[in-house]
C-alpha positions in Angstrom: -38.7 -93.9 16.2 -40.0 -94.2 12.7 -36.8 -93.3 10.8 -38.0 -89.9 9.7 -36.7 -86.6 11.1 -39.2 -84.8 13.3 -41.5 -82.4 11.4 -40.8 -78.8 12.4 -44.5 -78.0 12.1 -45.3 -80.6 14.7 -47.3 -82.9 12.4 -47.4 -86.6 13.2 -45.9 -89.2 10.8 -46.6 -92.3 12.8 -48.1 -94.3 10.0 -46.0 -93.5 7.0 -44.7 -97.1 6.5 -47.8 -98.9 7.7 -50.4 -97.2 5.6 -52.2 -95.6 8.6 -53.7 -92.2 8.0 -51.4 -89.4 9.0 -52.9 -87.1 11.6 -54.2 -84.0 9.9 -55.0 -85.6 6.5 -58.7 -86.3 6.2 -58.5 -88.9 3.4 -57.3 -92.5 3.6 -55.4 -92.2 0.3 -54.7 -90.2 -2.9 -57.6 -91.8 -4.7 -60.1 -90.6 -2.1 -58.5 -87.1 -2.1 -58.8 -86.9 -5.9 -62.4 -88.1 -5.8 -63.3 -85.4 -3.3 -61.6 -82.8 -5.5 -63.6 -84.0 -8.4 -66.9 -84.0 -6.6 -66.2 -80.4 -5.5 -65.4 -79.4 -9.1 -61.8 -78.6 -8.1 -60.0 -81.2 -10.3 -59.3 -80.9 -14.0 -58.1 -84.1 -15.7 -55.7 -83.3 -18.6 -56.4 -86.2 -21.0 -54.1 -85.2 -23.8 -50.4 -86.2 -23.8 -48.2 -83.7 -22.1 -44.4 -83.6 -21.9 -43.6 -83.5 -18.1 -40.3 -81.7 -18.8 -41.3 -79.1 -21.4 -45.0 -78.5 -21.1 -46.3 -79.5 -17.7 -44.7 -76.7 -15.6 -46.0 -74.0 -18.0 -49.5 -75.4 -17.8 -49.4 -75.6 -14.0 -47.9 -72.1 -13.7 -50.7 -70.6 -15.8 -53.4 -72.5 -13.9 -52.1 -71.4 -10.5 -51.8 -67.8 -11.6 -55.5 -67.9 -12.6 -56.4 -69.7 -9.3 -57.6 -72.7 -11.3 -58.3 -76.2 -10.1 -55.9 -79.0 -9.2 -54.6 -80.7 -12.3 -54.2 -84.5 -13.0 -52.1 -85.2 -16.1 -53.3 -88.6 -17.1 -51.0 -89.2 -20.1 -47.5 -87.8 -19.5 -45.3 -88.5 -22.6 -42.5 -89.8 -20.3 -43.0 -92.2 -17.5 -45.7 -94.7 -16.7 -47.9 -93.0 -14.1 -50.3 -90.1 -14.1 -48.9 -86.9 -12.5 
């Protein structure tokens, strides 16, 4: 067993520690997924600093309501990694 509880939807998790592609996810990693979104015009990179606690949720809520693209916040004001 891999240490994870079974998925109620029946998805396979056999590679979660080894880096293998999980069945049902067509991209080898997040970078590839983001690149595919970008090629399809379905990714918007937010390049300005955004506070993840106070601003990010409002921006995401408005974008989702308008059926907008996926968002990548490149410069959160707190933390070290893009969100």
